[in-house]
C-alpha positions in Angstrom: 21.1 5.8 -18.3 21.6 2.0 -18.0 18.8 -0.5 -17.4 20.0 -1.0 -13.8 20.0 2.7 -13.1 16.5 3.0 -14.5 15.3 0.2 -12.3 17.0 1.9 -9.2 15.3 5.2 -10.1 12.0 3.5 -10.3 12.4 1.5 -7.1 13.6 4.5 -5.1 10.8 6.8 -6.4 9.1 8.1 -3.3 11.6 6.5 -0.9 12.7 8.7 2.0 16.2 7.1 2.2 18.1 4.0 1.1 21.1 2.2 2.7 22.7 1.9 0.3 22.0 2.9 -3.3 25.3 1.4 -4.5 24.4 -1.9 -2.8 21.1 -2.0 -4.5 22.7 -1.4 -7.9 25.2 -4.2 -7.3 22.5 -6.6 -6.2 20.3 -5.9 -9.2 23.3 -6.3 -11.6 24.2 -9.6 -10.0 20.7 -10.8 -10.2 20.6 -10.1 -13.9 23.9 -11.9 -14.4 23.0 -15.0 -12.4 19.3 -15.1 -13.1 18.7 -15.4 -9.4 15.9 -13.1 -8.1 16.6 -10.9 -5.1 14.9 -11.8 -1.8 12.9 -8.7 -0.8 11.5 -8.8 2.7 8.8 -6.9 4.6 8.2 -7.9 8.2 4.9 -7.2 9.8 3.9 -7.7 13.4 0.2 -8.5 13.4 -0.8 -6.1 16.1 -3.8 -4.5 14.3 -6.4 -6.1 12.0 -7.1 -3.4 9.4 -4.9 -2.1 6.7 -5.4 1.5 5.5 -3.8 3.4 2.6 -0.9 4.4 4.8 0.1 0.8 5.2 0.0 0.2 1.4 2.9 2.6 0.7 5.4 -0.1 1.5 3.2 -2.8 -0.2 3.2 -0.7 -3.4 7.0 -0.8 -3.4 7.0 -4.5 -2.9 4.7 -4.9 -5.9 7.3 -3.0 -8.0 9.9 -5.5 -7.0 7.5 -8.3 -8.0 7.1 -6.7 -11.4 10.8 -6.9 -11.9 10.7 -10.6 -11.1 12.1 -10.6 -7.6 11.0 -12.8 -4.8 9.0 -10.9 -2.2 8.7 -12.4 1.2 5.8 -11.2 3.3 7.0 -12.1 6.8 4.4 -12.4 9.5 6.1 -11.7 12.8 4.1 -14.2 14.8 6.9 -14.6 17.3 8.2 -11.0 17.4 4.5 -9.9 17.5 4.2 -11.6 20.9 6.8 -9.2 22.2 5.6 -6.1 20.4 7.7 -3.6 18.6 8.8 -0.9 21.1 9.1 1.7 18.4 7.4 4.9 19.5 6.5 3.4 22.9 7.0 5.0 26.3 5.9 1.8 28.0 6.0 -1.9 27.6 3.5 -3.3 25.1 1.0 -5.9 26.2 2.1 -9.3 25.0 -0.3 -10.8 22.4 -1.7 -14.3 22.8 -1.1 -16.8 20.1 -4.8 -16.7 19.2 -4.6 -12.9 18.7 -1.5 -13.3 16.5 -3.1 -15.9 14.3 -6.3 -14.0 13.8 -4.4 -10.8 13.0 -2.1 -12.6 10.6 -5.0 -14.0 8.5 -6.5 -10.5 8.1 -3.1 -9.0 7.1 -2.5 -11.7 4.5 -6.0 -11.4 3.0 -5.8 -7.6 2.8 -2.2 -7.4 1.5 -3.2 -9.7 -1.3 -5.3 -6.8 -2.7 -2.0 -5.0 -3.5 0.5 -7.7 -4.0 0.5 -10.5 -6.6 -0.4 -13.5 -4.5 1.1 -15.9 -7.1 4.5 -14.2 -6.7 4.4 -13.9 -3.0 6.1 -16.1 -0.4 4.5 -16.1 3.0 6.6 -16.9 6.0 6.3 -16.8 9.8 9.3 -16.0 11.9 8.3 -18.6 14.5 9.8 -21.1 11.9 13.3 -20.2 13.0 12.8 -18.1 16.2 10.8 -20.7 18.2 13.5 -23.5 17.8 16.3 -21.2 19.0 18.0 -22.8 22.0 19.8 -21.0 24.8 23.2 -21.4 23.2 22.0 -19.9 19.9 20.2 -17.1 21.7 23.4 -16.2 23.7 25.4 -16.2 20.4 22.9 -13.9 18.8 22.9 -11.5 21.8 26.7 -11.5 21.8 26.6 -9.8 18.3 25.3 -6.4 19.7 26.3 -4.3 22.7 23.8 -3.0 25.2 25.1 0.5 24.5 24.1 0.0 20.8 20.6 -1.1 21.8 20.2 1.9 24.1 21.0 4.2 21.3 17.5 3.6 20.1 15.5 6.6 20.9 12.7 4.7 22.5 14.9 2.9 24.9 17.2 5.9 25.5 14.3 8.1 26.5 12.7 5.5 28.8 16.0 4.8 30.5 16.7 8.5 31.0 13.2 9.0 32.4 13.5 6.0 34.7 10.6 4.2 32.9 10.8 0.4 33.1 12.5 -1.5 30.2 11.9 -5.2 30.3 14.6 -7.5 29.1 12.4 -9.2 26.6 12.0 -5.8 24.8 15.7 -5.6 24.3 15.5 -8.8 22.3 13.0 -7.4 19.7 15.5 -5.7 17.4 17.8 -8.8 17.6 15.0 -11.2 16.8 13.9 -9.0 13.9 17.5 -8.8 12.6 17.7 -12.6 12.8 14.8 -12.8 10.4 17.1 -11.3 7.8 19.8 -13.9 8.6 17.3 -16.8 8.3 15.9 -15.5 5.0 19.3 -14.3 3.7 17.4 -11.2 2.7 18.9 -8.9 -0.1 16.5 -6.0 0.5 14.2 -5.0 3.4 11.5 -2.4 3.2 10.0 -0.4 6.1 8.8 2.9 7.2 11.1 5.6 8.4 10.3 4.5 12.0 11.9 1.1 11.2 15.4 2.5 10.6 17.0 1.2 13.8 15.6 -2.3 13.3 16.8 -2.5 9.7 20.2 -1.1 10.4 20.6 -3.7 13.2 19.6 -6.4 10.7 22.5 -5.3 8.4 24.9 -5.5 11.4 23.7 -8.9 12.4 23.9 -10.3 8.9 27.5 -9.2 8.6 28.2 -10.8 12.0 26.9 -14.1 10.6 29.1 -13.8 7.5 26.3 -12.6 5.1 26.2 -9.7 2.7 24.1 -6.9 4.4 20.7 -6.3 3.0 19.7 -3.0 1.4 17.3 -1.0 3.5 14.7 1.1 1.7 12.8 3.5 4.0 9.4 4.7 2.9 7.8 7.9 4.3 4.7 8.0 6.4 1.6 8.9 4.3 -0.4 12.0 5.2 -4.1 11.4 5.8 -7.1 13.0 4.2 -6.6 16.2 6.2 -3.2 16.7 4.4 -1.4 17.4 7.6 -1.1 14.5 10.0 0.0 11.0 9.2 -2.8 8.6 8.3 -4.3 7.1 11.4 -7.5 5.4 12.4 -7.4 7.0 15.8 -7.3 10.5 14.2 -10.0 9.5 11.7 -8.1 10.8 8.6 -7.7 7.3 7.1 -9.0 5.4 4.1 -9.4 1.7 4.8 -8.8 -0.6 1.9 -11.8 -2.7 2.9 -14.2 0.2 3.1 -17.0 0.2 0.5 -15.9 1.5 -2.9 -18.1 4.6 -2.7 -16.6 5.5 0.7 -13.1 5.1 -0.6 -13.9 7.2 -3.7 -15.5 10.0 -1.6 -12.7 10.1 0.9 -10.0 10.4 -1.8 -12.0 13.2 -3.5 -11.9 15.1 -0.2 -8.1 15.3 0.0 -6.5 18.7 -0.5 -5.2 19.3 -4.1 -1.7 19.8 -2.9 -1.6 16.3 -1.5 -2.6 14.6 -4.8 0.9 14.4 -6.3 2.3 12.7 -3.2 -0.6 10.2 -3.2 0.0 9.4 -6.8 3.7 8.9 -6.1 3.4 6.8 -3.0 0.3 4.8 -3.7 0.5 4.2 -7.4 4.2 4.6 -8.1 3.8 7.6 -10.4 6.7 10.0 -10.9 5.9 13.4 -9.3 7.2 15.4 -12.3 4.7 13.7 -14.6 1.7 14.8 -12.4 3.2 18.3 -12.0 3.5 18.6 -15.8 -0.1 17.7 -16.3 -1.2 20.2 -13.6 0.9 23.0 -15.1 -0.4 22.3 -18.6 -3.9 23.2 -17.3 -5.4 19.8 -16.6 -8.3 20.1 -14.1 -7.1 18.9 -10.6 -10.5 17.5 -10.0 -10.2 15.2 -13.0 -6.8 14.0 -11.8 -8.2 13.4 -8.3 -11.1 11.4 -9.8 -8.6 9.3 -11.7 -6.7 8.7 -8.5 -9.8 7.7 -6.6 -11.0 5.4 -9.4 -7.6 3.6 -9.7 -7.5 3.1 -5.9 -11.0 1.7 -5.8 -10.2 -0.6 -8.8 -7.1 -1.9 -7.1 -9.0 -3.1 -4.0 -12.4 -3.9 -5.5 -11.9 -4.3 -9.3 -12.4 -2.1 -12.4 -16.2 -2.4 -12.4 -16.4 -1.1 -8.9 -14.0 1.8 -9.7 -16.2 2.9 -12.6 -19.4 2.5 -10.6 -18.0 4.5 -7.6 -17.1 7.3 -9.9 -20.4 7.3 -11.7 -22.3 7.3 -8.3 -20.1 10.1 -7.0 -20.7 12.2 -10.1 -24.5 11.7 -9.8 -24.5 12.5 -6.2 -22.0 15.4 -5.8 -21.2 16.7 -9.3 -24.7 16.7 -10.6 -26.4 17.0 -7.2 -28.5 13.9 -7.7 -29.6 11.7 -4.8 -28.3 8.1 -4.9 -30.9 5.6 -6.1 -30.2 3.3 -3.1 -30.6 6.1 -0.5 -32.7 5.0 2.5 -36.4 5.8 2.2 -38.4 7.7 4.9 -42.1 6.9 4.6 -44.1 10.1 4.1 -46.4 10.9 7.1 -48.5 13.9 8.0 -46.0 14.8 10.7 -43.4 15.6 8.0 -45.6 18.3 6.6 -44.4 20.5 9.4 -41.6 19.2 11.6 -38.9 20.8 13.7 -35.4 20.4 12.2 -34.1 18.8 15.4 -37.0 16.3 15.5 -36.4 15.3 11.9 -32.6 14.8 12.1 -32.8 13.3 15.6 -35.2 10.7 14.3 -33.3 9.6 11.2 -32.2 6.0 11.0 -28.8 5.3 12.7 -28.7 8.8 14.3 -27.0 7.9 17.6 -28.6 10.7 19.7 -30.3 14.1 19.6 -27.1 15.6 20.8 -25.4 14.4 17.6 -28.3 15.7 15.6 -27.9 19.1 17.3 -24.2 19.1 16.5 -24.8 18.4 12.8 -27.3 21.2 12.6 -25.1 23.7 14.4 -22.3 22.8 11.9 -24.6 23.4 8.9 -24.2 19.8 7.9 -27.9 19.1 7.1 -29.5 20.0 3.7 -33.1 19.5 2.7 -34.1 19.9 -0.9 -30.9 21.7 -1.6 -31.2 24.3 1.2 -29.1 24.3 4.3 -31.1 23.8 7.5 -31.0 26.0 10.5 -31.3 24.7 14.1 -34.6 26.3 14.9 -36.2 25.9 11.5 -39.5 24.2 10.9 -39.4 22.0 7.8 -42.2 21.2 5.3 -41.4 18.0 3.6 -43.4 16.2 0.9 -43.1 13.0 -1.1 -40.0 13.4 -3.3 -38.1 15.6 -0.7 -34.6 14.6 0.0 -32.3 15.0 3.0 -28.5 15.2 3.1 -26.6 14.7 6.4 -22.9 15.3 6.4 -20.9 14.7 3.2 -22.4 11.4 2.0 -25.6 10.4 3.8 -28.8 10.9 1.8 -32.5 10.0 2.6 -35.5 10.1 0.3 -39.1 11.0 1.4 -41.4 8.6 -0.3 -45.1 7.9 -0.1 -45.6 4.2 0.8 -48.7 2.7 -0.7 -50.7 0.5 1.7 
């Protein structure tokens, strides 16, 4: 296998689809011949402030292009973001203010820098070329695509068929995003599978402007910690890259074993056959999962934090030790005989007795290693410890006056 073919195999590892593989091979070969790096684009509309692991699937692929010496362009859609991507929408998105866009953009850039090499990253804003477009240029751009083509998009087609409003500015979104690729003369564009229409439109518009069409690489949506549904903050199955190291480590350790190979592939660029071989050879899945968790924590917080998070997890969960920094409950006579609901309902940060009751009913409260029942009377003493849920611990300690 040639060097180019090896690079293509690596770059497409984990990808859901590519348009086209032959185009990517040709562009990589030409880059080697001319010494000119490819321009690899990722466009992000800043419509949410927090990045979770699901977002980093595409960032990991960009990082691989960086390692091969290509020019990665992280494009903030500060202009398209004011329209809002209609993908997956049954109604018009609220238009963002410029202040919203700028605040979100700063957060995206800071967080993406935890995955990408900032020294080899070009940051651009599409307002650079979209804001100056005059009416003549806009009409020229709109003349490159038919309304029938735009309405082929599932979102628009379904809304049109269901008689839901489609505002004219929404029809401009795929054209404006496509014009980004013209302005940048992009060689490659990355996106999730939900961006297929936009990227294919960009290829069409580039050709209409006399440019070679970009290669589109489509990355799959990452399943969350439940192993079933795509990662989402609204569902709660997400891992945020700015969460504390111990929280990230614990969440990764909670994923189903059968999800581990996919996370290694999409988040760390590992080849799935390598992990499958290690599992089939008898390597403990827990050890592989711990290595995955440590590497992810290290990526976002540094190697020391990764090692510390693993050590803390092992102390707490593998060896059943209580964390040294667990909050302290001052020992009082009332703790010598206290109803379970009174104890849990009175813990720091417990939102309500109703939540305390729910945790007890689910068997999520442990005192001194024993699961607590709802109607149980507890007898605590200095040195007792309380576990609530998967990761919250409290120590009972006598406070000297």
